[in-house]
N, C-alpha and C positions, 0 to 999 in steps of 0.2 A: 742728612735730612736737616731741616732747620729745627734746631731744638731750642732754642731760646725763642723759641720754636724748636724743639729738640731735633738735633741733627743726627741723622743715622749714617754717618760717613764711615764708621769703623766696623760695620757688622758683616760686610761681605766675607771677610776672612774667617768668620766663625760659622758660616752656614753649614759646613759639614762636620762641625764639632759634635761630640756626643753630648746630648742634653741630659741634665739631671732633672729631678722632679720639680725644680723651682724655675725652670725656664731661664730666659735671659735676665730676669730681675736679679738673679744671683750672679749671672755670668759677666755682666759688664761693670760690676762695682769697682773692682780694683784691678787696674791694668798691670799691676806688679806681680800678679799671681798667674797660675796656669789658666788655660782657656776656660776650664770648667768652673772657675771661680771669679768670673768677671761679671760686673753688673752694668746696666745701661748708664748712659751719661745724661747729664742735664745740659741744656743749651740755652742761651739767651740770645734772642734776635733783637738787635739794637738798630733798627732801621735808620732813622733820620735824625739829623742834628740841625738846628738852626738857633741862632742867638739873637737876643733882643736887648738893645740898650746896655751894652757892656760899659763897665766903668773904665774910662780912658786912663792911660798911664803916661805920665810925664808930658809928652808933646800934645796930648789931647787926642791921640789916636792909638790903635793897637793892631798888632798882627796876630790875631788869635788862632789857636788850634786846640783840639781836645785830645786827651788821652784816656783810654778805658782801662781800668784796673779791676781784676777779680782777686779779691783777698790780697790786695797790695801788690799783685803781679801785673805789670803792664802787658795787655794782650792786643792793644790796637792803638793806632794814632792817626788822626785825620790829617788832611792837608792843611797848610797854613793859608788863611785868607788875608791877604796883605791890605793894610791900611783901611780897616773896616771895623766899625763897632756894631754892625748888624749882619754878621756873616751868615751864609747858608752853606752847609756841607752836603747834605743829602746822601751821606754815606751809610751803607748797611753792613752789618757784620753778623754772622752766625757763629756762636761760640758753643763748643761742646765742653761741658764742664763735669767734674765729679759730683756725685750726689750730695756730698757734704760741704759744698762751697757755702760761704756765709754772706758775702755782700758784693755788690757791684758799685763802683764809683766812677764818676766822670769828672775829670779835672780840665778846667779851661785855663790855658796859659797864653802869655804874650811872648812871641819869639823875639829874641834879641840877637843881633849879629855878634855883638861882643858881650861876654859875660854870661851869667845864667839867665835862663828865661824866668819871667816873673809869673807867679801864680795869681790868677784873677779870682778864682773861687772854685767851688766843687759842689757836686750833688752826690750823696751817698744813698744807695737803696739796699736795704737788707733783702735776703732771700724771701723772708716772710712778707715784706711789703710788696714785692713783685708778684708773689704767689697769691696774695689776697686781692689783687686786681681782677677785673672781669676777664673772661676768656680772651678778649682782644688785647689784654695787657694794658700798660700805661701809655697814654697818648695825650700829653698836656705840656704846658709851660710850667717849669719849676724854677724857682728862684735860686740863684747861686748862694752858697754859704761861705763864710770865711774859713780858711784852713787854719785850725788850731794844731800846733805841733803835739801837744799833749794828747790829742785824740788820734794822731796818726801812728797808732801802735800796731804791731804785728808780731807774729812768732808764737812759740809755745815754750812751756817750761816743764821739765820732768821732776816730779815730786814723789816722795813717799812719806806720808804723814801718819803718825800713830799717837793716839791719846791714851797714856798709861795711867792706871789707877794705883796710887801708892799711899802708904800710911800718912805721910806728911802733906798729902794733897795730890791732885792730878799733875802729871808731867806731860808736856807736849814735846814730841820728838819729831822734827821736820828735817828730812834728808833731802837737801837741795842738790840734785844730781847734775843737770845741765839745762841749757836752753838752746833754741835754734831759730834761725830766720828772724832774729831781732832787727828792729829798724836802725838803719845807719844814721847816727847823729853827728858824726864828725866829718870834716872835709875830706878825710881819707877814705870815706865810704864804709867805715867800720864804727864801732862804739867801744867804750871801756865799761863793760857792765858789772854790776854787782847786785845781789838780791838782798832784800830786807824783809823780815817777817814781823808782824804785829799780832800780839795776842793779849787782849785786855789793855793794860797800861805798860806792857813790856815790849821790847823790840830787840832784835839782833840782826846782824847783817854778815854777809860773806865777804870774802876778800874780793878785790877788784881785779878782773882780768883784762889786760890791755889789748886793744886793737883786734877785736873779734866780734862777730855777730853770733858766734856759736860757742859760747863759754862752757867750760866743763869744770864745775866747782867741786862736786862730790864731797860736800860738807854737810855735817849733821849739826843742827842748831836745836838746843833744848831750853825750854822755859818751864818754870813752875808757877802755878797759879791756881785759880778756882775755875770750876766748870761753869760754862755759860757763854763766855765771849766768843765771837767768830774769829777765824784765822784769816789774815790778809797777807798775801805775799806780793811784794812789789819788786820790780826790776828797774834799775836806774843806770843811766850813763854818767860815769864820774867825769867831771871837768875840773882842771886845775884852776881855771879863771872863770868866775861867774857861777851861776847855780847849776846844779846837776839837771840833766834832761830825763824826763820820764819816758820809760820804755814799755810800761804795761803792768797790769796787776791781775790777780785772781783771788777770789774770796770764798771761804767755805763756812757755812752757817754751823752753829753748835751741833744741831741734830745730825748733820753729815759727818762731823768729826766723831760722834759717838757710834752711830749705826753703820756708816760705810766709810771708813777712813780713806781719804784720797790716795790713790797710787796710780801713777801713769803720766801721760802727756796732757797738759791743760792749755787751752788757748788763752793768751794774754788779752785783756780788755782794757779800754780806757776808763778813766774815772766816770762815774755815772753823771751825765749832764745832757740836757736836751741840746740837739744841734741848733746853733743859732742861724736863724733865717735873716739874712741882711735886708729883707723887705724889698727886694728888687734893686737895691742901691748898687749891687755888683753886677746886675744883669740877670737875665733869665735864659734858660736853655730848654728848647723844645725837644722832647724825647719821645720816641716810640719804643717801648720795651716789652717784650712778650716772653713769658717763661712757660715752658711745657715739660712736664715730667711723665714719661711714658714707660710702662712695663712692656717689653717686647717678649711675646710668647714664642714657643717653638714653631717651626714652619707649618706643621701639620694643622695647627689651629687656624691658620689663615688660608689654607687650601680652599675651603668651600667659597669664601669670599672672592678670592682671585679667580676661581673657576667661573663664578657667576659673571664677573666682569669680562673675562676673556670670551665667554660664550657670546656676549653681545657683539663682539667683533668677528669672531670666527664663524658664527652662525647668525648672521644678520636677519632680523625679522622683516616682515613685509612693511611697506611704507605706512607710517603712522602708528605702527605697533610699538607699545611700550617695551623698553628693554631695561635691565638693571642699570646700565650706564646712564641712559636717559633719566631714569628715576633718581639716581644719585645727583644728577645736575638739578633736577626740579626741587629736591628737598634741601639742597645746600644753599647757604646765604651767599649773596653777591661778594661779600668781603672775603669769603674763604675760597672763592673760585680759582684764584691763582694758586693757592696751596694745593687744592685738589688736582688742578692741571699738572703741577709739578710731580705730585705723587703718582698719578696715573702714567705719565710719560716714563717715569723711572721704573715702575712695575713692568710696563710693556717693553721697555728697552731690555730689561733683564731677561725677558722671554723671546726676544727677537721679534716682537710684534708692534714696535712703535709705529711703523709706517701704516699697517692696517688699522691701528687705533686712530691715527689722524685721518685716514680715508673715511672711516666710519663717522667720526665727528663732523668732518667737513661736509660729507653727504647729507647728514641731518641739517646742518646749517644752510646749505645751498638749497635743499628741498623746501624749506619753509620760508625762503626769501622770495618775495614777489617783485621788489624793486632792486635791480642790479646796483644802483648807486648806494644802497645801504648794506651791500654784502660785506660781511666781516667788519663792520664799522663799530659794533658793540663789543664789550668785553665778555663775550660768550665763552663757554667751556672750550669750543673749537679754537677760537682766537688765542686764548691763553695757553692751550696745549701746543699750538704751533709755536708760539713765542718761546715757551720753555724748551721745546724740542730743538729749536735753532740755537738756543743758548747752550744746551747741554752737548749737542753734537757739533755745532758750528763755530764755537769760540776759537779753536785753533785756526780755522779757515778765516775767520774775521781778522784775527791778528796778522796773519800772513798777507792779507789783502790791503789792510788800511794802515798798518803800523809805520811803514816807510814814509808815507805822505804825511801822517799826523806828526811824526817826529820832525820832519822838515818844517812844518808850519810852526811848531813850538820853538825850534832853533832859530829860524829866520826872524820871527817876531815882527813881521811887516804890518804896517798900519793900513787897514782896509775899512772903508766906510762908503756906503752909497747913499744913506739917508741924509739929506742936506741938514736936518735938524739935529743931527748927531756929529757932524763933522767939526773938529776942533782945529781951526787953523793955527792957533797958538801952540798947540801940541806938535803940529807938523813943523813949525819953525824950529822947535827945540831939537827935533831929530833930523833936520835937513840942513845941509850946508849950501843949498842953492838959493837961499834968500826966501823972499815971500812967495808962497804958492797960492794960486787961486782955488776957489771951491771946485770949479770945473776941472782943473788940472788933477786935483785930488781924486775926484770921482773917476776920471779916465784911468789914472794910475791904479786906483782900487779895482776897477772893472777888469783891467789887464791881469792883475794879480789873482783876482777871484776866478777868472776863466782859466788861468794857468793851473792853479790848484785843483779846480773842478775837473779840468781835462785829465789831469794825472790820476785823480780818484776814479773817474769813469773808465779810464784805460785799465787801471788795476782791477776794477770790478769786472768789466766785460771780457777781460782776458783771463778770468779765473775759473772758467767752466770746468776744466780738468782738476782744479784744486778743491772744488766744492765736494763735500762728503757725498758719496753715492746715495745714502739714505735720504739726505735733504733733497737731492735731485729727483728721486723716485717720488717722495712726498709731493713735490711741486708738480711732477708729471701727472699724478693722479688728481690733484686739485685742478690743474689745467683741464683735464678731461671731464671732471664733474661739472665744472662751470660751463664748459662748451656745450655739454649735453643739456643743461638747464636753460641756457640762453643762447640758442642757435641762430637767432635772427641776425641779419646783417647789421642793423643798427647797434647791436651789442657786441660787435667784433672785438672791441678792446677790453671787454669785461674779463676775459681769461687772462689777459696780460696784467690788468690792474689787480686782480686777485692775488697773483703771485708777488708782484712788485710791492703791493701793500704790505706784505709780510717782510719780504727781503730788504726793501729800501726804507719803508716808513717805520718799521718795528725792529730793524736790525742794524743796517748801515747808518742811517741818519741819527738815531740816538747815540751810537758809538762815536760818531764824529762830533756831536754836540758836547758830550761829556766823556772824553776818553778815559778818565781815571776810573769811572765806574764800570768800565769794560776791561780794565787792567791793561789798557794801551799805554797809559803813562802812570808814573808814581805819584804825581802831584796834579792838582787842578791848574787849569791855565790862568794866567794873569788876566785883568780885565780886557786888555787890548787883544790878546790871542783869543780869549773867550768870544769876543765880538766877531772875530774872523771866522771862528768855528760855527757860530750861530748862523752867519750868512751862508756858509757852505752847506750846513745841514738843511737850511730852508731850500736851497737850490737842488740838493739831492732829493728832498721830499717832493718838490714840484716835478722833477723828472719821474720819480716813482709814481706819481699821479697821472703820468702821460700828458702833462701840461693842461689837464682839464680845468684847473683853478686859475690859470694865468689870466690876469686882467680882471678878475672878479673881486680881488681883495682891495684893501685900502692902501697897500704899499706900492704906490705908483713909482716910487724911486727904484724899484726892482725891474722896471720895464727895459732899461738898457740890457739886462741880462737875458731877456726873453728869447731873442734870436738864437743864442747859444743853447738854451734849454730846449727849444723846439727842434733844433738840429740833433740833439742827443737822443730824442725819443726813438728815432729809427734805429739807432745803435743799441738802445735798450731792448727793443723788441727782438732784434736779431740775437742778442745775448740770451734772452729768455727762451727763444725757440731752441737754441743750442743746449740750454740748461736742461730742458725737459726731454731732449732727444737722447734717451738712455734705455737700455734693456732692463725693464723693471724686474722681470723674473730673475735674471742673473744677479742683479744688484741686491734684491731681497734675499736670495739664497746666501750671498756672501756677507750680509751685514752681521756684525758681531753681536753677541748677547752682553758684551761689556762695552763701556765707553772706550776703553783703551786695552790692548793686549798686554800681557805681563811684561813684555820687553819695552813697551812704550815709555817714553820720558814723562815723568810726573812733574819734575822741576829741574831747571838748569840755569846756570849763570856763573859769573865771576864772583869769587869770594876770596878772602885772604886767609891762607893757612898758616898757622903758627906751629913750628916744630922746634923741639929742643935741639940745640947745637951740641954735638958730642965733643968731649975733650975739655970742656970748660969746668973749672972748680965750682963755680956757681952757675947753675943752668941758665942759659940765655935762650930766648925764643925768637927765632928769626921769622919774619913775615914774608910770605911769598904769595903772589897773586896766582890763583889757579882756577881753572874752569871746572865746576862741579856739575854732576849729572846724577839724578836720582830716578830710578825705575822701581817697580815693585820687586825686582830681583836683586839689583846691585846699587851701591852708592860709590861713585868713582870720581876721579879728578885727574886733570892733566894740564899742561901748560896752555893749551888752546883747544878749541872745539875740534879742529881737524887733526889733532895729534893722535897717532895710533897708540903711542906708548902712554899708558895711564895706569894709575893705581886703583884697584877695584876691591871693594869690600862687600861680600854678600850681605844683603839686608837681614838675613836670618840670624847674623852674628851680632846685630846691634842689641845692646843691653839697656841703653838709656841715651836720651838726648835732652840736654838741659842748658839753661843760661849759666854764664860764668860771671862772678862778681866783677864789677868794673875795676875794683882796686887790685885784682890779681894781675892784670897786665897794664893797668892805668889806661885802658882803652874801653870805649863803650861798644855795646851790640856784639858781645862775644858769646859764643855757644860751644858746647862740647859734645862730641859723639863718642860714647864709650862702646867698645866692641870687645868681643871675646876671641882670642886667637885659638888656633887649632889645639894648642897645648893647654887651653883653659885659663890663660893669663888675660888680664884686662889691659886694654890698650885705649888711649884717649887721643882724639884729634881735637885741637882747639882751632876754631874758625871764627873769623870776624865778618860781620855783615855791615853794609853801609848805612843802614838805618833800622829803627825799631820795627817797622812794618816788615822789612825784608827778613829780619831775625824771626819774627813770629811766623811768617810764612814758611821758612825753612824748618823751624821747630815743628810746626803743625804737620808739614808734609812728611818728614821723616817719622814722626810719631805714628801717623796713620799707616805708613808703609810697614812699620815694625810692630804693630799692635798685637799680633798673635805670636810673636816670638816667645819661645820658652826661655826662662831664666832672666826675665826683665828685672832690673835692679829696683828694690824699694827705696833705696837712698843712694846719694852720691855726694861728692865734695864740690861745692860751687867755687872753690878756689883752686889753686895749683900747688904742687908740691915743690917748694923752693927753699933752699937753705936748710935742708934737713927736717923741714916741717911743712905742714899744710897751712896755707895763708888764711884759710877760713876758720878752722877750729884749733889751730896751733898744735895739733897732734903730730908727734914725731914718727909714728909708725906709718909708713907709706901704704900699707895694705889694710889699715884700720877701716871699719865700716863707715860709709858716708855719714856726714853730719846733718844733711838736709834731705828732706823727702823729695822724690822725683814727682813729676807732673805729667805723666804719660796720658792722663784723661783730658788735659786741657788742649784743645785743638780748635782750629778755625774751619767752619764749614766752607766748602768751595765747590764750584761748578764741576770740577774734575774728581770729586769724591767717588769712591767705589759705590756701585749700585747695591742697595740693600732692600730686597722685596719685602722682607718681613716688617722692617720698620715703616716702609711706605704703606704697607697694607694696614698696619696698626693706626696710621694717621687717617687713612680712608675710613676705617672703623670708627675712629673718633668723630669724624664729620657726620657719619651716618647716625652715631649715637646722639649728636646734637640735633639732628633732623628727624629723630624717631617719631615725635609727635605728628609732624607733617606726613610721615610715612603711614602712620596709623590712620590718620584722617583720610588719606587717599584710599586705604584699604576699606574703610568703613563706607565711604561714599560709593566706591565701585560695587561693594557687596549690596548696598541698598538699591543701586540701579539694577543689578542683576535680579534681585528679588522682585523689584517692580516689573521687570520684563517677564519674569516667569509668571507672575500673576496675570499679565496681559495675555500671555500665550495660553494660560489655563482657561481664561475667560473666553478666548476666541475658539478654543477647542471643546468647550462644554457641549455635552450632547452628542459628540462624535465618538462612538465606541471604537476602541482599538487604537486610538490616537494617544501618544505620550504627551505629557504635559511639561516636558523639560525644554529649556532654551536650546536651539541648535548650537552645535559646537562653534560654528563660524561667527555666531553672535555673542559668544561669551567674552567677557572683558578680560584682556591679558593682564590688566593692572592688578587684579587680585592675586594671580599666581606670582607675579614679580614682587609685589609688595610682601606677600607671605614669605617667599624665599628670603628676602632681605631682612625681614623682621626675625626670622629664625636664625639667620647668621648672626645678627646683632645679639640676640639672647644667648646663643651658645658662647660667643666670645666674652660676653659680660659675665657669664657663669665661670668660664675658664679663668678670668682675671680674679674673681672672687676666691676661687680655689687656691690659686697661686699666692694671693695675698694672705689667706689664712695660714697656709703652709709657712710662709715667711714669718708671720707673727709667732707661730709655734716654734720655729727654729730659733728666733731671737729669745723667746721665753726659756727654751732649753739651755741656750748659751748663757743666760743670766744666772740660771740655777747652778750651773757648773763653775761659774767664775767666783 
């Protein structure tokens, strides 16, 4: 689900789990415990980035990109926009986060081919800041701030503090045990940390532990003084040359020392200071960030709501009669329509009823449309539901059809331009060895390239009938039938084709061609030259999808040379659509799955580098081997190549953790470790290298979601490796010692291939109904007043007639009253259930604090 906009991607595996009295509020909190002790996740939807007036570096230009960090852990990286001080990314991420995350940060960097990338600035948003925004979240330009190393602190420190009363005065006893996940301050990716305590005018410090971010001091520092001053514990990185680097601090007021002496892990904080706003001198970042925190109740509580929605589809009312689905659409805001469409499609997919849902919505849309030229042109619930359905069900199909041609366009980097105002002859001279080329020659060459690429794309699409998912074909068949029944006239012969191609070409294929990265067809955005070629191709595909109806009506007369090819392609398109809808609807619907993918389906696959320990060496060496990895919900396997039959396979149920590896462990970036448990109960670790940070995050997320319900998930692990008789991270010499860093199983990326979760989707539908409750009540009151008025008219008309009733005939009663009443009852029941669970949670926390 989108949970920053909360994402419900992990809940399918716990649907059959035994529920305790606290529902999933307790169940999804810690993914390191058993199923009955997990609590839901937080997610942050960070849809769009664009930059304004960046501060140029060195040459007067920059190659900017953004990285997103959650509590100092990189979770996403945008593509680099080359040579641009006003870049636009338009990238969207859905993050599933643990409930106790603290802040979200966006760093803008300038990519350098040689040396380290330069940091331009950052924006840091605390959880409280995001939560305080209105329900739509943050959507504004935010000025970049300078990055102060003293504020870039992270990690926690383990303390046990006691304030002892003695005859000669109070004595402070501070047991500094260890710290974890400290910021790396040295070039080696580690630090040389020591701790220092301040109490009044006295101070003491621990020894310095070299080259670690996970120091284990186990030192007791004692100070004598007077009651009253606070205790401050600081952590520093020792440097032989220059001043020491600040790593963080924690402070305890006097009343805390007296009443509740600190004992446990404490988050390190920077020195108190307001974040410096550069006043726009570094540039500004346009962000859309939305945070949603939802308590997911047991399935039984959502059953009445889902049954009401399903009833609208399975038992459709007469024309014009209000249904719960129709009323949901009426009381929802336009901004939330896409979210509602996504939630409905996922709910009905989980019940095997997605196609009937689309048929119901499309029928409503077609029935109220009088002008065929406006059919599905608005962002209605039907249009958005079809879009989300195609994305959820058809993305693998899209990749199979378009990826070969898109890859070819990116690799060949041909110069294509038909607009005389945009042709750059000087640019052509730089890339051509044939001397000066005329504008006419450039246009002819561009036309040939464009028709060549376009022909390849059309051939791939029109030849993909058998590759298209059956559920999509049935949905299009029913849409074809509904439109044909509504507009049977000869002059509207093409409407049934335009209705389908409007979705398949204008809202599916054309956007993917225009921005391949946003559809996971490419890892990076296109350069300006390739982007222009993709734009021209997308325009052409859009014109074909419109059956050429708009050709010659626009201002782009320079597209005229392409018109003959486009008009010739229309017949080919119609033939393709006729074949596409020629399918046995009943057979296809019976076979459609209730899940997006069967258990054996591949979730993620690709080449990665496996690092294994070489046996026989006195000092362990790790050999890197390129292997093809494949993840399903059942196994995680690898082999030399995709077609190899011999492969190493690991059951997903044996995975205990999947985490990042410190860069200094192998002196290589983008490393992860997959910790598994063997049959004899021993832990085994695979070290795997990805090619970039986004691929690393995608694999981490995919494996974490596949193993989320495993028993015996580890609460901690070592982010280093065991080399030279000790761990490189915490320097412990016991290979079996407990991990020094917490695992991050709850941090995942939302994805179109996430497992379906009806409960979480129903919770979000309830949330939308809750926001529209006032509108729902207004409809109920208006319908009730109309019925009362009608009853009065009937009574007056029947006055003086003995034996006649004075009630409104059943066929004249408003169905709005019954539907609104049912929905209001469902809302009230769910609201009450949430209050009960919330109260039980508070009582549980209170009991826990009394026992602690």
